[in-house]
N, C-alpha and C positions, 0 to 999 in steps of 0.2 A: 356384445356391443350392439346397442340399439341405434337404428337409423333415425333421422329426423322425421317424425310423423305426428299426426294429430295436432294438438295445441302447439307443440314445438315447431311444426311446419308453419302454422299460422303465425306464430311469433316471429319466425324468420322473415315471413312475407311483410309483416308490419314493421319490423326493425330494419329491413334492408335499406329503404330510402333514408333512414335516420343514421344508422351505423356506418354504412359504406363511405359516405363523405366525411363522417365525424372521426372514426377511429381507423388508423393505419397500423399495420403490424410489421414488425421486423422479427423474424423467427430464425432460430438456429436449432438444429438437432431434430428436425421432424422425422428423420429416419428412425429415431428411437421410439416412436409411438407404435404400440402394437396395432396390427391391422384387423385382428379379430379377438373375440372373447372380452371378458371384463378386465378392467385394471383400475388401480387406485392412483389418482393424479394428486400429487402433493405440491403445494405452492406456498410461497411467502405471502403475507397479507399486508398490503399498503394502503388500501382505500376501500370505501364501501362499494365502489363500482367494479372491484376485482372480479366478482362472479359474472357480472354482465359481460365484461371484456373477454374473459376466458370462454364463456359459453358461446359468445358470438363467433369467436375464432373456430370453435369446433362445429358450430352450426354450418359454417362455410365448408367444412370437411364432411358434412352430412353425418355427423356423429352427435348423438344426444349425450350430454353430461349431466348427471344428477349431483348437485353440490350439497355438501353438508354446510349449513349456515346457521348462525345464531337465530333463534326464534324471533328476536326483536326485529331482525331485518325484514321480516315478512309484513311489517306494519309501515314500512317506508312507502310514502305515496308513489304511485305509478310503478316503481321498481318492485315493490312487494307483490303487486298483481302479476307481473311478469314472472317473478321467482316461483310463485305458486303454480302458474300454468305450465312452467317448464319442468315441474316435478322435483324441484329442489327439496332436500330433506331437512326439515327444521330440527335443530338440536335443543332439547329442553334440558337446561342445566339443573333443573330442580329435581330430576329423577335420577335413579342410580345409573352409573356409567354403562353398565352392561345393557340395561333396558334402552338407554338412549342410542346405543350403537346397533342394536339388533336389526332395525329396518335397513341400515346401511350394509350389514353383513349379507342380508338376504338379496339386496340389489347386486352386490358384487358376485355372489355365488351364482346368480341367475344370468351372469354375463353382461351386466351393465357397467358403464364407465362412471366412476364416482370421484368427485373432486373434494378435497379437504384442505383446510388451512390449519395445520397443527398447532399454530400459536394460540388458537382459540378465540382470538380477537385481533384487532389492528395492532401491529407492532407498536410497542411503547418506547422502543429505542429512539432517542432524539435524532439520531442520524439515519433512522429508517432501516437499519440492518435487522435481520430476523432476530426475534427474541427466543428464549427457551421454549421448547415444544411441550405440549401436553402429550399424553401417551396414546390418545385415541387412534391415530394413524398407525402406530406400531402394532397395537392390539388387533386392529382390523387386518393388517397384513399377515400377522401370525395365525389368525383364525381362518382366513380365507385362502391364503397362499397365492393370491393373484399377483401379477406383476405390479411393481410400485415404480411409477415414473415421476421424477421431479420436474416441475414446471417453474423454474425460476423466472421472476418477472420484474420489470422496472418501467415506470412511466405513468401508471394509473394514478399515482399520488399527485401528478400535475393536473389531471382532469378533475378530480375532486379531492382536495387536500383533507387531511384528517381533521375531524371535529369542526368542519365547516360545511356550509350548504351552498357554496359558490361553485357551481358546476360550470366548467369551461366547455362551452358548446361550439367553440370555433372548429372549423373543418381541419382535418389533417392532424389530429392529436395522435402522437405516436406511443404505442405500447410495445415493449420488447419482451419476447419469450425465449428462453433457452431450455430445451427439453434434453435431459440427461439420460443415458442408458439406464434401463431398469436396475434398481438396487438389489444386489444379491443378499437375501436373508435366509437362504436355504439351510445354512448351518445352524440356524436358530429354531427351525421347525421341530416340533415334538407333539406327542399326543395331548400335552397340556395346553398347547396353543398360547393364548394370552394369560393363562394361569401361571406361566413361568415368568416370574417377576424379573429375573436376571436377563432373560431373553427380551422382554419388553424394554428394559432399560437400554440394552445394547442396540436393539433395533431403532429406538428413539434417537440414540446418539448418532447412528449412521445416517438417519434421515436429516437430522440437524446439520451434520457436516456436509452432506451433499447439497442441501438447499443453500447453505452459507457459501459454499464454493461456487455454485451457479450464480448467485447474486453478485458475488465479488467479480466474476468474469464479465457479467453484464455491465457493472459499474466501472470496470477497469481500475479497481482499487484493491488494496490489501484489506482483507476481512479482519475485524477485531479478534483478538485472542480469546476473549470471553464473550459469550452471548449475554445480552441484557436480561436481567431477572424481572419477570412481570410485576412482582410486588414492589419494586423499587419506586419510592415516592418522589419522583423527580421527572422533569421534562414536560412537554406539552400535554400529555395525557393526564398528568397529575393536576396541572392547572385547570384543565377542563373538568376533571372529576370534582375538584374543590368547588368550582363554580356551580356545577350541577347540584352538589350537596347543599350549598348555600341557598340556591333557588328553591330546592325542595323544602328546606327548613323554613324559608320565608313563607312559602305557600301554606305549609302546615300550620304555622303560627297565625296566619291570616284566617285560615279556616276555623281554627280553635277560637279565635277572637270573635268570629262571626257567630259561633254557636252560643257564646256567652251573652251576646247582645239580645 
């Protein structure tokens, strides 16, 4: 577990006058967080500001968290600069999964705290429940055997709604975290590690169930029986996706027309 040093410490100094009045936290289960050594922090993904909110929470605990994040997030103005300085780990989806995860494995085995959003992107569930997980978190857990702690969260979607750039900068925005006890995966460990497909599938199922249970507790609602499938072409994400495709096609058509002129 790495303390807050270097750029991380500088970022904390810069962010303190911004974040302290802006974001307030309501947390449950802090006793479930390991006090030494590396661990994998697994959370549901509601908003583009999720990593910032969770990093800031741990900054105040003097713990540096290295998040796995989409490579595209590093190009977001201002926030991208912060993400790079804090050592977040960009995930390049264009390379093989094993290669994409190797830097994260190294960070975990060297005793660092790594955060991951197993959904791989913002949830596409119209009601903002967690959607089906990718297998990256399970594979990391089986290969490194570090503790896996669920950080269920709720509230960040009110600060920056999905697919919008309307950041709510009013003071006192509340983000709620629920930290669950480390998930026991010891019965799935083997020399094969993530090469055991059945173990990866079962570990992924356990992670999904734990995160869904945590989010349901935070929301005070009954979780849906079935998780949203990411490829489902419905809801706000699909409307946004269609708009982006149309915009891209229009731009390409305009460029092609310009070349002919």
